[in-house]
C-alpha positions as YAML, in Angstrom:
chain: A
units: angstrom
residues:
- id: 1
  name: UNK
  ca: [0.00, 0.00, 0.00]
- id: 2
  name: UNK
  ca: [1.34, 3.41, -0.90]
- id: 3
  name: UNK
  ca: [2.08, 6.04, 1.67]
- id: 4
  name: UNK
  ca: [0.89, 9.66, 1.42]
- id: 5
  name: UNK
  ca: [-2.32, 9.24, -0.54]
- id: 6
  name: UNK
  ca: [-3.82, 12.55, -1.70]
- id: 7
  name: UNK
  ca: [-6.82, 13.99, 0.15]
- id: 8
  name: UNK
  ca: [-10.24, 13.83, -1.49]
- id: 9
  name: UNK
  ca: [-10.65, 16.62, -4.07]
- id: 10
  name: UNK
  ca: [-14.37, 16.80, -3.33]
- id: 11
  name: UNK
  ca: [-14.54, 17.01, 0.48]
- id: 12
  name: UNK
  ca: [-10.82, 17.27, 1.48]
- id: 13
  name: UNK
  ca: [-11.00, 14.15, 3.66]
- id: 14
  name: UNK
  ca: [-7.52, 12.88, 4.61]
- id: 15
  name: UNK
  ca: [-8.55, 9.24, 5.15]
- id: 16
  name: UNK
  ca: [-8.52, 8.10, 1.51]
- id: 17
  name: UNK
  ca: [-7.58, 4.55, 0.59]
- id: 18
  name: UNK
  ca: [-6.62, 2.60, -2.53]
- id: 19
  name: UNK
  ca: [-8.97, 0.15, -4.23]
- id: 20
  name: UNK
  ca: [-7.29, -1.45, -7.26]
- id: 21
  name: UNK
  ca: [-6.30, 1.48, -9.53]
- id: 22
  name: UNK
  ca: [-8.60, 3.99, -7.83]
- id: 23
  name: UNK
  ca: [-8.34, 6.14, -4.72]
- id: 24
  name: UNK
  ca: [-11.57, 6.20, -2.68]
- id: 25
  name: UNK
  ca: [-12.88, 8.64, -0.07]
- id: 26
  name: UNK
  ca: [-14.72, 6.87, 2.78]
- id: 27
  name: UNK
  ca: [-16.70, 9.99, 3.76]
- id: 28
  name: UNK
  ca: [-18.27, 11.13, 0.48]
- id: 29
  name: UNK
  ca: [-17.69, 7.98, -1.64]
- id: 30
  name: UNK
  ca: [-15.83, 9.85, -4.40]
- id: 31
  name: UNK
  ca: [-13.51, 7.66, -6.53]
- id: 32
  name: UNK
  ca: [-10.73, 8.90, -8.81]
- id: 33
  name: UNK
  ca: [-7.54, 7.84, -10.55]
- id: 34
  name: UNK
  ca: [-4.63, 9.40, -8.65]
- id: 35
  name: UNK
  ca: [-2.73, 10.29, -11.86]
- id: 36
  name: UNK
  ca: [-5.64, 12.54, -12.91]
- id: 37
  name: UNK
  ca: [-5.64, 14.36, -9.60]
- id: 38
  name: UNK
  ca: [-9.43, 14.15, -9.33]
- id: 39
  name: UNK
  ca: [-9.98, 17.74, -10.42]
- id: 40
  name: UNK
  ca: [-12.63, 19.26, -12.68]
- id: 41
  name: UNK
  ca: [-15.23, 19.55, -9.91]
- id: 42
  name: UNK
  ca: [-14.77, 15.88, -9.11]
- id: 43
  name: UNK
  ca: [-16.91, 14.67, -12.01]
- id: 44
  name: UNK
  ca: [-14.77, 14.52, -15.17]
- id: 45
  name: UNK
  ca: [-11.80, 13.05, -13.33]
- id: 46
  name: UNK
  ca: [-13.75, 9.90, -12.42]
- id: 47
  name: UNK
  ca: [-13.99, 8.94, -16.08]
- id: 48
  name: UNK
  ca: [-13.43, 5.23, -16.23]
- id: 49
  name: UNK
  ca: [-10.74, 3.66, -18.33]
- id: 50
  name: UNK
  ca: [-11.73, 0.56, -20.30]
- id: 51
  name: UNK
  ca: [-8.88, -1.73, -21.38]
- id: 52
  name: UNK
  ca: [-8.95, -4.65, -23.80]
- id: 53
  name: UNK
  ca: [-7.65, -8.18, -23.20]
- id: 54
  name: UNK
  ca: [-4.02, -7.14, -23.72]
- id: 55
  name: UNK
  ca: [-4.13, -3.83, -21.84]
- id: 56
  name: UNK
  ca: [-4.73, -1.27, -24.61]
- id: 57
  name: UNK
  ca: [-7.05, 1.60, -23.67]
- id: 58
  name: UNK
  ca: [-10.31, 1.56, -25.63]
- id: 59
  name: UNK
  ca: [-12.25, 4.64, -26.73]
- id: 60
  name: UNK
  ca: [-15.57, 5.28, -28.48]
- id: 61
  name: UNK
  ca: [-15.33, 4.65, -32.21]
- id: 62
  name: UNK
  ca: [-12.42, 2.18, -32.04]
- id: 63
  name: UNK
  ca: [-12.36, -1.06, -33.98]
- id: 64
  name: UNK
  ca: [-11.72, -4.30, -32.07]
- id: 65
  name: UNK
  ca: [-11.20, -7.97, -32.86]
- id: 66
  name: UNK
  ca: [-12.83, -10.77, -30.82]
- id: 67
  name: UNK
  ca: [-10.04, -12.93, -29.34]
- id: 68
  name: UNK
  ca: [-12.07, -16.01, -28.37]
- id: 69
  name: UNK
  ca: [-15.15, -17.76, -29.68]
- id: 70
  name: UNK
  ca: [-18.36, -16.61, -27.99]
- id: 71
  name: UNK
  ca: [-21.66, -18.46, -27.65]
- id: 72
  name: UNK
  ca: [-24.76, -16.42, -28.46]
- id: 73
  name: UNK
  ca: [-28.16, -17.39, -27.06]
- id: 74
  name: UNK
  ca: [-30.71, -18.11, -29.76]
- id: 75
  name: UNK
  ca: [-28.11, -18.51, -32.47]
- id: 76
  name: UNK
  ca: [-26.95, -21.87, -33.85]
- id: 77
  name: UNK
  ca: [-23.45, -20.48, -34.39]
- id: 78
  name: UNK
  ca: [-21.59, -18.14, -32.12]
- id: 79
  name: UNK
  ca: [-19.18, -15.32, -32.80]
- id: 80
  name: UNK
  ca: [-15.90, -16.70, -34.08]
- id: 81
  name: UNK
  ca: [-12.50, -15.59, -32.82]
- id: 82
  name: UNK
  ca: [-11.04, -13.04, -35.23]
- id: 83
  name: UNK
  ca: [-14.36, -11.32, -35.97]
- id: 84
  name: UNK
  ca: [-13.75, -7.59, -36.47]
- id: 85
  name: UNK
  ca: [-16.15, -5.16, -34.80]
- id: 86
  name: UNK
  ca: [-16.12, -1.54, -35.96]
- id: 87
  name: UNK
  ca: [-17.23, 1.66, -34.26]
- id: 88
  name: UNK
  ca: [-17.67, 0.47, -30.68]
- id: 89
  name: UNK
  ca: [-19.31, 2.55, -27.97]
- id: 90
  name: UNK
  ca: [-18.29, 2.30, -24.31]
- id: 91
  name: UNK
  ca: [-21.20, 1.99, -21.89]
- id: 92
  name: UNK
  ca: [-21.89, 1.07, -18.26]
- id: 93
  name: UNK
  ca: [-23.37, -2.30, -19.11]
- id: 94
  name: UNK
  ca: [-24.72, -5.15, -17.02]
- id: 95
  name: UNK
  ca: [-22.40, -7.83, -15.62]
- id: 96
  name: UNK
  ca: [-19.20, -6.37, -17.04]
- id: 97
  name: UNK
  ca: [-20.46, -5.93, -20.60]
- id: 98
  name: UNK
  ca: [-18.95, -2.51, -21.27]
- id: 99
  name: UNK
  ca: [-18.87, -2.38, -25.09]
- id: 100
  name: UNK
  ca: [-21.98, -1.67, -27.16]
- id: 101
  name: UNK
  ca: [-21.65, -2.58, -30.85]
- id: 102
  name: UNK
  ca: [-23.24, -4.03, -33.96]
- id: 103
  name: UNK
  ca: [-21.83, -7.26, -35.36]
- id: 104
  name: UNK
  ca: [-22.57, -8.28, -38.95]
- id: 105
  name: UNK
  ca: [-24.90, -11.28, -38.97]
- id: 106
  name: UNK
  ca: [-25.84, -10.87, -35.28]
- id: 107
  name: UNK
  ca: [-27.01, -7.27, -34.85]
- id: 108
  name: UNK
  ca: [-26.67, -5.05, -31.80]
- id: 109
  name: UNK
  ca: [-25.13, -6.58, -28.69]
- id: 110
  name: UNK
  ca: [-22.86, -5.89, -25.76]
- id: 111
  name: UNK
  ca: [-19.43, -7.42, -25.26]
- id: 112
  name: UNK
  ca: [-16.97, -7.58, -22.39]
- id: 113
  name: UNK
  ca: [-13.71, -5.74, -22.94]
- id: 114
  name: UNK
  ca: [-11.83, -8.82, -21.71]
- id: 115
  name: UNK
  ca: [-12.73, -10.78, -24.89]
- id: 116
  name: UNK
  ca: [-11.58, -8.21, -27.45]
- id: 117
  name: UNK
  ca: [-8.35, -6.55, -28.49]
- id: 118
  name: UNK
  ca: [-7.85, -3.26, -30.26]
- id: 119
  name: UNK
  ca: [-7.50, -3.63, -34.03]
...
């Protein structure tokens, strides 16, 4: 655990703690990435970073490639590894599904960032 964690930029609480890559304030519940400093009124700094299976940072509009075969309910065939997905959109999805996209032959669906890599 690192020493000298920064105080909360929202409420100035000194009792912040680390949780994975974030710093968390126990009093107001604000979470931020310490490299960003947590500024911009405490809202913009909490922007989450979505990484693919190999650690590349993903952004809206990127193209990705599926790295493992995926089963799809209601479809006799799943999504094959190597399928390219264009123009993704990052969302706060359910159960870790943080990519919203359209896949040719399947339509609109959500994917987990852990099963794709940046193209």
